N, C-alpha and C positions, 0 to 999 in steps of 0.2 A: 262635388262638395256635398257632404251629408246635409239633409234638411235640418233646420234649426230645431233644437230640442225644446220640449216644453217642461220647464222646471220653475219653481217659485221665483228664482232670481231673474230669469228671462222674462217671466210674466210681469215682474216689477219694473221692467225697462232696463235691466242690467244683466249682462251675461258674464259669468265667472268661470274661469278655467285655470287651475293650477297657478295661482298667483297673478293672473291676468284678469282685469275687469274691462269690459267693453260697454260703453254707455253713451247716452246723449250728453254732449259737452255742455258744461255751464259756461258763463261768460268768460271767466278766467281761463278755463281749459281751451275754449275756442281761440282766444288770443295766442296762447302758447302753441296750439296746433297750427295756426296760420303762420306764425313766425318760424316754426320748425319746417313746415312745408316749403316756405320761401328759401330757407337755408339749404335743405336737401335738394330741392329741384334745381336751384342755381348751381350747386356743386356737381350734381350728377347728370342734369339734363340741359343746363345752359340757359334756363329761363325760370323765373321765380314762381310761376304757376298761380299767382293770385289774380283775381279779377272781380268784377262787380257782382258776380253770382255768389260770392262768399257771404255777402250781406244778407241774402235771402235763403241760404241753405241751412239745413239741419246738419250739424257737425257731430260725428261720432268719433270717440276717442278710445284707444286701447291704453290702459294704465297698468304697468307692471309694478309689483310690490317693491322691487329694488331700484328701478330706473325711472319711475314716474311715467309720463306720457311717452309711449314708444311707437305710436302710430295713430293715424286718423284717416277718415274719408268723409266726404260731404255727400249729402243727398238733396237733390233738387226735384221739385214737382209737387203735385202732378201737373201735367200740361192741362189747361192752357197757360199756366205759369211758364214763363220762358225757360226753356232748357238751353244749356250752353251749346249743345250740338246744333241747335236750330240756327245759330249764327253763321254756320258754314255748310250745313247739309242742304241739298236740294229739297224744297218744300214737300214734294211728293213722297220722299223717303219716309219722313216722320208721319205724313198724312196716312200712309199705308198701315201704320200701327194703330190698332184699335184699343180702346179702354183708357184707363188712367195710367199714363206713362210717367215715370220718374227717371232721373239720371243720377248715377253715382260718379264721382270723380275726385281728383285731388288726393288719391290714395298715396300714402307714404308710410314708411316704417324706418325707424332709426337703426343704426348698426347694432345697437344693444338689442333692439326688438327682433332683429333678424336672427339673433342667437338665443332667443328664449327657448329653454329646453322643454321638449314635449308640447310646445304650443306654437302654432304658426300664426303670427299676429295678423298677417294679411287675410288669411282664411277666416279668422275670428271676426275681423272687421266686415268682411263680405257676408258672412253668416248673419251677423247682427243687422247689417243693412237690409237683408231680405226680411228679417223679422219686423223691422221698423217700417219698411215699404208695405208689408202686408197689413200692418196696423193702420197705415194711411189708405188702405184699400187700393193700392197700386196693382195693376195687372202685369206690368213689365218694367224692367229697368234697362236703360241704355247706358253705354259708357264710351268714352273716347280713350284710345290708348295708342302708344307707339306700336308700329307693326311687329316689332320683335317680341312683344308680350302677348300676341294673339293666342299662341298655343297654351299659355298659362290660363287665360280666361276661357278658352275652350274646355280645359280640364274642369272648370267650375261651372260648366253648362251655359256659357254665353255662346252665341253664334253670330257670324258676320251679318251685318245689316246692309241691304242693297248690294252694291258692288264691292263693299268692304273697305276700300281705301278712298279717303277724301282729302282734299287740301284744306288744312286749318291755317288761319292767318298767323298764329303764334308758333305752332308746332310743326308746320310743314305737312308731310304726308302722315295721315293718321288712320287707324282702323276704328270703325264704329261698330259696336257689338250690342246685342240685346239678349235678355234672358227673361222668361216668364216668371211670375211669382206663383208658386204652388199654393193652392187654396189651403193646404194643410198648415201653411205658415200663419194663417189668419189669426190664430189665438195666441201667438208666441210672445209678442212684445206689446203688452198692454199698459206700459208706463205712460207718463204724461208726455205725449208728442203732439205738438200742434200741427194741424193739417193746413 
């Protein structure tokens, strides 16, 4: 994945690309994003995907000019704030990660968002997540995903953490992956994001 660009809109805490805006969600957008995640996850993965971490997460949304909110992802951290993966990972796995660690998760994209011409919504969300994580001075992001999506996340520079596959109480076998935050991202998203 290309590193985040530095443009006035990104520096203002909003990324814009061809009719798509990616930003930190306001309260209304957060509620819409959580409801849509529950709907999509239930339909496609068999579990609603909502949990107590949604209350403390920073939620990022992708808004398309024609379809409204077409995707979202949440950002947790930095540790020692509890990370979702800490609930099932062996403690030494996270302990081996140094620095300010965050976690992204709950990524979803609507069918309309999957068809946005010339824009990949999930990549835009991941790109903006890196910018926000850099603004929070995180040094790495971890994520939990179904094993079948590991190749996708490897393409965007995540690598397997520990032995790679772990038992999750809700999802069964999951992959846990990590990606460092390049220092060059540090000036990208300087909008109002609470640490």
